[in-house]
VMD Tcl script that draws the C-alpha trace (Angstrom):
set ca {
  {8.05 7.68 7.18}
  {8.81 6.86 3.55}
  {6.82 8.83 0.97}
  {7.04 8.11 -2.74}
  {6.12 11.00 -5.02}
  {4.66 10.35 -8.45}
  {3.52 12.86 -11.06}
  {-0.07 13.14 -9.83}
  {-0.02 11.66 -6.33}
  {2.16 10.65 -3.39}
  {2.17 7.36 -1.47}
  {3.22 6.57 2.07}
  {3.84 2.89 2.84}
  {4.14 3.35 6.61}
  {2.87 0.30 8.57}
  {2.64 -1.73 5.33}
  {4.50 -5.04 5.02}
  {4.40 -4.73 1.24}
  {6.39 -1.61 0.35}
  {6.11 0.42 -2.84}
  {8.12 -1.43 -5.48}
  {8.70 -2.03 -9.15}
  {6.14 -4.86 -9.36}
  {3.22 -2.62 -8.42}
  {4.30 0.19 -10.73}
  {4.74 -2.29 -13.58}
  {1.29 -3.78 -13.09}
  {-0.42 -0.43 -12.67}
  {1.08 0.94 -15.87}
  {0.74 -2.31 -17.85}
  {-2.94 -2.64 -16.94}
  {-3.64 0.53 -18.97}
  {-4.39 -1.60 -22.04}
  {-7.14 -3.36 -20.10}
  {-8.86 -0.09 -19.16}
  {-11.68 1.46 -21.18}
  {-13.98 4.46 -20.89}
  {-17.03 2.33 -20.11}
  {-15.63 0.91 -16.89}
  {-17.67 1.64 -13.78}
  {-16.02 -0.51 -11.10}
  {-12.41 -1.57 -10.47}
  {-11.16 -3.81 -7.63}
  {-7.64 -3.91 -6.19}
  {-7.03 -7.18 -4.29}
  {-4.43 -7.08 -1.50}
  {-4.11 -3.34 -1.99}
  {-1.45 -2.62 0.63}
  {-0.70 1.11 0.71}
  {-3.05 1.64 -2.24}
  {-0.56 2.43 -5.00}
  {-2.33 0.25 -7.59}
  {-5.73 1.74 -6.77}
  {-4.26 5.23 -7.14}
  {-2.67 4.35 -10.48}
  {-6.04 3.07 -11.68}
  {-7.75 6.24 -10.46}
  {-5.30 8.35 -12.47}
  {-6.07 6.41 -15.65}
  {-9.87 6.04 -15.55}
  {-13.05 7.48 -14.02}
  {-14.29 4.27 -12.36}
  {-15.18 3.72 -8.71}
  {-12.26 1.78 -7.20}
  {-12.53 -0.59 -4.23}
  {-9.28 -1.56 -2.47}
  {-9.39 -4.66 -0.25}
  {-6.68 -5.08 2.38}
  {-6.57 -7.48 5.35}
  {-4.16 -5.55 7.58}
  {-5.82 -2.85 9.72}
  {-2.77 -0.61 10.14}
  {-2.06 -0.80 6.44}
  {-5.68 0.18 5.72}
  {-5.22 3.33 7.80}
  {-2.19 4.31 5.72}
  {-4.08 3.46 2.53}
  {-7.06 5.61 3.55}
  {-4.75 8.54 4.27}
  {-3.13 8.12 0.84}
  {-6.56 8.14 -0.81}
  {-7.75 11.18 1.13}
  {-4.76 13.21 -0.06}
  {-5.72 12.95 -3.75}
  {-8.24 14.58 -6.05}
  {-9.82 11.14 -6.59}
  {-10.73 10.52 -2.95}
  {-14.47 10.35 -3.71}
  {-13.85 7.43 -6.11}
  {-11.54 5.42 -3.84}
  {-12.87 3.06 -1.16}
  {-10.57 1.42 1.39}
  {-12.05 -1.89 2.59}
  {-10.60 -3.65 5.64}
  {-11.27 -7.35 5.04}
  {-9.69 -10.57 3.88}
  {-10.32 -11.24 0.21}
  {-12.01 -14.51 1.17}
  {-14.58 -12.73 3.34}
  {-15.02 -9.96 0.80}
  {-15.82 -12.07 -2.24}
  {-18.13 -14.38 -0.28}
  {-20.26 -11.44 0.86}
  {-20.01 -8.96 -2.01}
  {-22.79 -8.63 -4.58}
  {-20.88 -6.12 -6.70}
  {-19.33 -7.10 -10.05}
  {-16.20 -5.51 -11.45}
  {-15.08 -4.50 -14.94}
  {-11.40 -4.72 -14.00}
  {-9.68 -6.53 -11.12}
  {-5.97 -6.01 -10.42}
  {-3.75 -7.78 -7.90}
  {-0.18 -7.66 -6.65}
  {-0.50 -9.41 -3.28}
  {2.41 -11.18 -1.52}
  {2.20 -14.59 -3.17}
  {4.50 -17.27 -1.81}
  {4.98 -20.99 -2.21}
  {6.14 -22.63 1.00}
  {8.55 -24.80 -0.98}
  {10.38 -21.62 -2.04}
  {10.56 -20.00 1.38}
  {13.03 -20.31 4.19}
  {11.79 -20.78 7.75}
  {12.09 -17.10 8.67}
  {9.94 -16.05 5.70}
  {7.30 -18.64 6.55}
  {7.09 -17.30 10.10}
  {6.73 -13.77 8.77}
  {3.82 -14.82 6.58}
  {2.04 -16.53 9.48}
  {2.65 -13.54 11.77}
  {1.28 -10.95 9.34}
  {-1.48 -13.16 7.84}
  {-0.66 -12.11 4.29}
  {-0.86 -15.51 2.59}
  {-3.38 -15.72 -0.24}
  {-3.29 -18.82 -2.42}
  {-3.79 -18.70 -6.17}
  {-6.74 -21.09 -5.82}
  {-8.57 -18.72 -3.50}
  {-7.63 -15.70 -5.59}
  {-9.05 -17.13 -8.81}
  {-12.13 -18.46 -7.04}
  {-12.89 -14.94 -5.83}
  {-12.04 -13.25 -9.10}
  {-14.31 -15.65 -11.00}
  {-17.19 -14.70 -8.69}
  {-16.63 -10.95 -8.85}
  {-15.63 -10.38 -12.48}
  {-18.22 -9.12 -14.96}
  {-18.85 -11.37 -18.02}
  {-16.71 -9.05 -20.19}
  {-14.33 -8.06 -17.37}
  {-10.54 -8.44 -17.23}
  {-8.24 -9.54 -14.40}
  {-4.60 -8.38 -14.44}
  {-1.88 -9.86 -12.27}
  {1.89 -9.92 -11.75}
  {3.54 -13.06 -10.40}
  {6.89 -14.95 -10.22}
  {7.80 -16.80 -13.40}
  {8.04 -20.09 -11.48}
  {4.31 -19.84 -10.74}
  {3.25 -19.58 -14.38}
  {1.97 -23.14 -14.87}
  {0.11 -23.09 -11.55}
  {-1.47 -19.72 -12.34}
  {-2.76 -20.81 -15.75}
  {-4.11 -24.06 -14.28}
  {-5.97 -22.32 -11.44}
  {-7.38 -19.78 -13.87}
  {-8.78 -22.48 -16.16}
  {-10.31 -24.33 -13.21}
  {-12.36 -21.20 -12.58}
  {-13.30 -20.50 -16.20}
  {-10.69 -17.80 -16.80}
  {-8.24 -17.76 -19.71}
  {-5.01 -15.86 -20.29}
  {-5.35 -13.34 -23.12}
  {-2.13 -11.32 -22.77}
  {1.24 -12.11 -21.19}
  {4.45 -10.10 -20.83}
  {7.68 -11.77 -19.69}
  {9.61 -9.29 -17.53}
  {13.42 -9.30 -17.33}
  {15.09 -7.21 -14.59}
  {18.10 -6.48 -16.82}
  {19.55 -7.42 -20.18}
  {21.43 -10.69 -19.75}
  {19.38 -11.72 -16.70}
  {16.65 -14.40 -16.78}
  {12.96 -13.55 -16.70}
  {11.70 -13.29 -13.10}
  {8.16 -11.88 -13.39}
  {5.14 -12.29 -15.63}
  {2.41 -9.73 -16.24}
  {-0.81 -11.39 -17.38}
  {-4.43 -10.59 -18.09}
  {-7.32 -13.05 -17.89}
  {-10.90 -13.04 -19.17}
  {-13.82 -15.46 -19.47}
  {-13.43 -16.06 -23.22}
  {-10.67 -18.32 -24.53}
  {-8.87 -16.94 -27.56}
  {-5.49 -16.10 -29.08}
  {-2.78 -15.45 -26.48}
  {-0.70 -12.32 -27.10}
  {2.85 -12.55 -25.72}
  {5.77 -10.14 -25.57}
  {8.82 -9.28 -23.46}
  {10.01 -6.32 -21.40}
  {13.47 -5.49 -20.06}
  {13.45 -3.05 -17.13}
  {17.11 -2.11 -17.39}
  {19.71 -2.20 -20.13}
  {23.06 -3.95 -19.71}
  {24.58 -0.69 -18.38}
  {21.87 -0.61 -15.64}
  {20.06 2.36 -17.18}
  {16.29 2.03 -17.51}
  {15.28 0.74 -20.91}
  {13.35 2.93 -23.36}
  {10.43 0.46 -23.18}
  {10.20 0.68 -19.39}
  {10.43 4.47 -19.49}
  {7.64 4.64 -22.04}
  {5.44 2.25 -20.05}
  {5.79 4.20 -16.79}
  {6.29 7.77 -18.03}
  {2.86 8.96 -16.79}
  {3.86 8.11 -13.22}
  {7.57 8.56 -12.46}
  {8.67 12.16 -11.88}
  {12.00 11.76 -13.69}
  {10.70 9.95 -16.79}
}
mol new
graphics top color blue
foreach p $ca { graphics top sphere $p radius 0.5 }
foreach p [lrange $ca 0 end-1] q [lrange $ca 1 end] { graphics top cylinder $p $q radius 0.2 }
display resetview
């Protein structure tokens, strides 16, 4: 069983198709700017082992709901939640996001998501079969439809996604009355092309703030910016 230890909590990703990785840690730390003291409810969509929900719990006092479709993964997630001091604020919900947002009457101040997004045109046959077998496909259209229903009027939605999906993401957001307010282009290493985008969306259209982040320097050491962003979580930062 693989267990990842952070400064204030530990995470097992046993039985989870989506393992603990840089994308989740990036999003959890980057979403800090979208948090505020008035928040009452946070939603983690496609929560997996629960790492994002736990990172949110560390940074705010809100009630956090974590929606995950896979039953075995939910059991691991629940165990991760129970092992922390925030267990009374963390709710593991076994459901597809589609079913959840159609039935839920709750509204959220912050929604975060790092689910396994894929475009079939970018996948080989083996990957497509894996998606069908594990039922982890969630389209951007469905995601934004649900977020638009569940987000409070002044709420924020934060997301990490492949750079190739940028145009599609912005289009789907606008279709559902959501507008990008902040965007960070993520580069895995100096000299390498951008491969991820961190973005936040809200209901009010306004000035778009943009910046860039390099995870590693040319010598493969973590950059000072990445260390600063994630220092509250990684043990060795």
